[in-house]
C-alpha positions as CSV (number, residue, x, y, z in Angstrom):
1,M,-9.4,-143.9,28.5
2,N,-11.6,-144.1,31.8
3,N,-8.2,-144.6,33.9
4,K,-6.5,-141.4,32.3
5,L,-9.8,-139.4,33.4
6,P,-9.2,-139.3,37.1
7,S,-5.5,-138.6,36.7
8,F,-6.4,-135.6,34.4
9,I,-8.9,-134.2,36.9
10,I,-6.3,-134.9,39.8
11,L,-3.5,-132.7,37.7
12,L,-6.2,-130.1,37.0
13,V,-6.8,-129.7,40.5
14,I,-3.3,-129.3,41.5
15,I,-2.4,-127.1,38.7
16,L,-5.3,-124.7,39.6
17,G,-4.1,-125.0,43.3
18,I,-0.5,-124.0,42.6
19,G,-2.2,-121.3,40.2
20,S,-4.3,-119.8,42.9
21,Q,-1.4,-119.8,45.4
22,A,0.9,-118.1,42.6
23,L,-1.5,-115.2,41.5
24,F,-2.7,-112.5,43.7
25,I,-4.5,-109.3,43.4
26,V,-3.9,-105.8,44.9
27,H,-7.0,-103.6,45.1
28,Q,-7.2,-99.8,44.1
29,T,-7.1,-99.1,47.8
30,E,-4.0,-101.3,48.6
31,Q,-0.5,-101.8,48.2
32,A,1.5,-104.8,49.1
33,I,4.9,-106.5,49.7
34,I,6.0,-110.1,49.6
35,L,7.7,-111.8,52.5
36,Q,9.9,-114.5,51.2
37,L,10.5,-117.0,54.2
38,G,9.6,-114.1,56.4
39,E,12.0,-111.7,54.9
40,P,10.4,-108.8,52.8
41,K,11.3,-108.5,49.2
42,D,12.5,-105.2,48.1
43,R,9.4,-104.3,45.8
44,I,6.4,-102.7,46.3
45,Y,3.1,-103.9,44.8
46,K,0.4,-101.6,43.4
47,A,-3.1,-102.3,41.9
48,G,-3.3,-105.2,39.6
49,L,-2.6,-108.8,39.2
50,H,0.6,-110.2,40.2
51,F,2.8,-113.5,40.7
52,K,4.6,-114.9,43.7
53,I,6.2,-118.3,44.7
54,P,3.6,-120.5,45.8
55,F,4.1,-122.0,49.3
56,I,7.2,-119.7,49.8
57,D,6.0,-116.2,49.5
58,S,3.2,-114.6,51.4
59,V,1.7,-111.4,50.8
60,V,1.3,-108.4,53.2
61,R,-1.2,-105.8,52.2
62,F,-1.3,-102.2,53.4
63,D,-4.2,-99.6,53.0
64,A,-3.0,-97.0,50.3
65,R,-5.6,-94.3,51.6
66,I,-5.4,-91.4,53.7
67,L,-5.9,-92.6,57.4
68,D,-7.0,-90.6,60.5
69,Y,-6.0,-90.7,64.1
70,D,-7.7,-89.2,66.7
71,A,-5.6,-88.3,69.6
72,R,-6.6,-88.5,73.3
73,P,-6.9,-84.8,74.8
74,A,-3.4,-84.0,76.7
75,E,-2.2,-81.0,78.6
76,A,0.3,-78.6,77.4
77,L,1.9,-75.5,79.0
78,T,1.9,-72.0,77.3
79,S,4.7,-69.5,77.5
80,D,2.4,-67.3,79.9
81,L,2.5,-70.5,82.2
82,K,-1.2,-71.4,81.4
83,T,-1.8,-74.9,81.3
84,I,-4.3,-75.9,78.5
85,V,-6.0,-79.2,77.0
86,L,-5.1,-79.9,73.7
87,D,-7.5,-82.2,71.5
88,N,-5.9,-82.9,68.3
89,Y,-6.2,-85.4,65.3
90,A,-3.7,-86.2,62.5
91,R,-4.4,-87.4,59.0
92,W,-1.5,-89.7,57.5
93,H,-0.7,-92.4,54.8
94,I,1.9,-95.1,54.2
95,I,4.1,-93.9,51.4
96,N,6.8,-96.7,51.9
97,P,5.4,-100.0,52.9
98,L,8.9,-101.9,53.1
99,Q,10.0,-99.2,55.5
100,F,6.6,-99.3,57.3
101,Y,6.9,-103.1,57.9
102,R,10.5,-103.1,58.7
103,T,10.0,-100.3,61.5
104,V,6.5,-100.5,62.9
105,R,5.0,-103.5,60.9
106,T,1.3,-102.9,62.0
107,I,-1.2,-99.7,62.2
108,P,-1.8,-99.8,65.8
109,N,2.0,-99.6,66.3
110,A,2.3,-96.8,63.9
111,Q,-0.5,-94.9,65.3
112,T,1.2,-95.1,68.8
113,R,4.6,-93.6,67.3
114,L,2.6,-90.9,65.5
115,D,1.0,-89.9,68.8
116,A,4.2,-89.3,70.7
117,V,5.4,-87.5,67.8
118,V,2.7,-85.1,67.1
119,Y,1.9,-84.4,70.8
120,S,5.8,-83.6,71.4
121,Q,5.6,-81.1,68.5
122,M,2.2,-79.7,69.5
123,R,3.6,-79.2,73.0
124,A,6.9,-77.7,71.9
125,H,4.8,-75.1,69.5
126,V,2.5,-74.2,72.1
127,G,5.2,-73.6,74.7
128,R,6.5,-70.7,72.7
129,C,3.3,-69.2,72.4
130,T,0.9,-67.3,74.9
131,L,-2.8,-68.9,75.5
132,T,-4.2,-66.0,73.3
133,E,-2.1,-66.8,70.5
134,V,-2.5,-70.3,70.8
135,V,-6.3,-69.9,70.6
136,S,-6.4,-67.3,67.7
137,S,-3.6,-65.4,65.9
138,E,-0.8,-68.4,65.9
139,R,-3.3,-71.2,65.7
140,T,-2.9,-71.8,62.0
141,N,0.9,-71.4,62.1
142,I,1.4,-74.0,64.8
143,M,-1.0,-76.8,63.0
144,D,1.0,-76.0,59.7
145,S,4.4,-76.3,61.7
146,V,3.5,-79.3,63.5
147,T,2.1,-81.0,60.4
148,K,5.6,-80.3,58.7
149,Q,7.8,-81.2,61.6
150,A,6.0,-84.4,62.4
151,S,6.0,-85.6,58.6
152,T,9.7,-85.3,58.5
153,Q,10.3,-87.2,61.6
154,M,7.5,-90.2,60.3
155,R,9.3,-90.7,57.2
156,E,11.8,-92.9,58.8
157,F,8.9,-95.2,59.3
158,G,7.7,-94.8,55.8
159,I,4.9,-92.6,56.8
160,E,3.9,-89.1,55.6
161,V,1.7,-86.9,57.8
162,V,-0.9,-85.2,55.8
163,D,-2.4,-82.8,58.2
164,A,-2.4,-82.4,62.3
165,R,-5.1,-80.1,63.4
166,I,-6.1,-78.8,66.9
167,K,-9.8,-79.5,67.1
168,R,-10.4,-77.6,70.5
169,T,-8.4,-76.2,73.1
170,D,-9.8,-76.5,76.9
171,L,-8.8,-75.3,80.2
172,P,-8.2,-77.9,83.0
173,P,-11.3,-77.9,85.4
174,E,-9.5,-76.3,88.3
175,N,-8.2,-73.6,85.9
176,Q,-11.9,-73.1,84.9
177,R,-12.9,-72.5,88.1
178,A,-10.1,-70.3,89.1
179,I,-10.9,-68.1,86.0
180,Y,-14.5,-68.0,86.7
181,D,-13.6,-66.8,90.3
182,R,-11.3,-64.2,88.9
183,M,-14.0,-63.2,86.4
184,R,-16.9,-63.0,88.9
185,A,-14.8,-60.9,91.4
186,E,-13.7,-58.7,88.5
187,R,-17.5,-58.1,87.5
188,E,-18.3,-57.6,91.3
189,R,-15.6,-54.9,91.4
190,Q,-16.8,-53.2,88.4
191,A,-20.4,-53.2,89.8
192,R,-18.9,-51.6,93.0
193,Q,-17.5,-49.1,91.1
194,Y,-20.5,-48.3,88.7
195,R,-22.7,-48.1,92.1
196,S,-20.0,-45.8,93.8
197,E,-20.0,-43.5,90.7
198,G,-23.7,-43.6,90.2
199,T,-24.6,-42.8,94.2
200,E,-21.7,-39.8,93.7
201,E,-23.5,-38.5,90.5
202,A,-26.8,-38.9,92.2
203,T,-25.6,-36.9,95.2
204,K,-24.4,-34.2,92.9
205,V,-27.7,-34.2,91.2
206,R,-29.8,-34.0,94.3
207,S,-27.1,-31.2,95.8
208,K,-27.8,-29.1,92.3
209,A,-31.5,-29.6,92.6
210,D,-31.7,-28.6,96.3
211,K,-29.5,-25.4,95.8
212,E,-31.9,-24.5,92.6
213,R,-34.9,-25.1,94.9
214,A,-33.7,-23.1,97.6
215,L,-32.8,-20.2,95.2
216,I,-36.2,-20.4,93.5
217,L,-38.0,-20.5,97.1
218,A,-36.0,-17.4,98.1
219,E,-36.5,-15.5,95.1
220,A,-40.4,-16.2,95.1
221,K,-40.4,-15.4,99.0
222,K,-38.7,-12.2,98.0
223,K,-41.1,-11.3,95.2
224,A,-44.1,-12.4,97.2
225,Q,-42.9,-10.1,100.2
226,I,-42.3,-7.1,97.7
227,I,-45.8,-7.5,96.3
228,Q,-47.2,-7.9,99.7
229,G,-45.7,-4.9,100.9
230,E,-47.1,-3.0,97.6
231,G,-50.4,-4.1,98.5
232,D,-50.5,-3.1,102.0
233,A,-48.8,0.2,101.0
234,E,-51.5,0.7,98.3
235,A,-54.3,-0.5,100.8
236,A,-53.0,1.8,103.3
237,K,-53.0,4.4,101.1
238,I,-56.6,4.0,99.7
239,F,-57.8,3.5,103.3
240,A,-56.3,7.0,104.2
241,N,-57.7,8.7,101.1
242,A,-61.3,7.2,102.0
243,Y,-60.9,8.2,105.7
244,T,-59.9,11.7,105.0
245,K,-63.0,12.0,102.4
246,S,-65.7,10.8,105.3
247,P,-63.8,10.7,108.7
248,D,-67.4,10.4,110.5
249,F,-68.2,7.3,108.1
250,F,-65.1,5.4,109.1
251,E,-65.5,6.1,112.7
252,F,-69.0,4.8,112.6
253,Q,-67.9,1.6,110.7
254,R,-64.9,1.0,113.1
255,S,-67.4,1.2,116.2
256,L,-69.7,-1.2,114.5
257,E,-66.7,-3.7,113.9
258,A,-65.7,-3.0,117.6
259,M,-69.2,-3.9,118.7
260,K,-69.4,-7.1,116.6
261,L,-66.2,-8.4,117.9
262,S,-67.1,-7.5,121.4
263,F,-70.6,-9.2,121.3
264,E,-69.6,-12.6,119.6
265,N,-70.3,-15.8,121.3
266,N,-73.6,-14.7,123.3
267,T,-71.4,-12.1,125.1
268,K,-73.5,-10.1,127.7
269,M,-72.2,-6.7,128.5
270,I,-73.6,-3.8,130.6
271,V,-72.8,-0.3,129.5
272,T,-74.1,3.2,130.2
273,T,-75.5,5.3,127.2
274,D,-72.7,7.8,127.4
275,N,-70.2,5.0,126.3
276,P,-68.1,6.0,123.1
277,L,-69.7,2.8,121.3
278,F,-73.2,4.5,121.4
279,K,-72.0,7.8,120.1
280,H,-73.3,7.2,116.6
281,I,-76.3,5.4,117.5
282,K,-77.7,8.5,119.5
């Protein structure tokens, strides 16, 4: 009995070892194929418990989820000969692990192939549109068409492209500087035009104001001269009427005014009594 126990344990260990090699589990996020002596068998294993031949078959697992690939920014030429930098990404998944293994084998190799296909499609579609269309009206159509065409080309590798998108479009640094210089020149031209139009308008306003000022001053001067003339005439009329009423008084007043003007500033004068100035004093 004691001699049979070690043999039983050894046999049990061997059975368990062989069983562990014969069984394998595929998780929900995976899909797998079996290589028999290095050659893939024509069967795809989904999630669950599966059997294989121990020490002969080997399991190769692939991710069944949707994978992301972020491509490096690259330049493309639009139909109006504008160079832009495209920053795009793609979402894809493995739909045929057998075909995938036979063609590209690994995910890095698949991403390299995907990068070439998506970029070539992006460049071809962008080349049929202008810069304005790429960044606005045709952007969605370009991405949908690139997704469809890239997915068609990648099916031979067991891959389906779910989505290909343009994250952003930039201009190369030299183009940005050139565009900035053109924009600045255009703004300076507009500024000069506005200043010229403003100067012209200001000259018109000043000329009109000067003309109106001259007309107003001339009219005011005319009215002032008329009023002054009328006042002088009225004063002369009043003076004449007053003079006719009392000629002696006005003659006396005029002689006093003449004397006042003659003897200003300590003026000394020698006159005789028969001078007309002393007529009324006598």
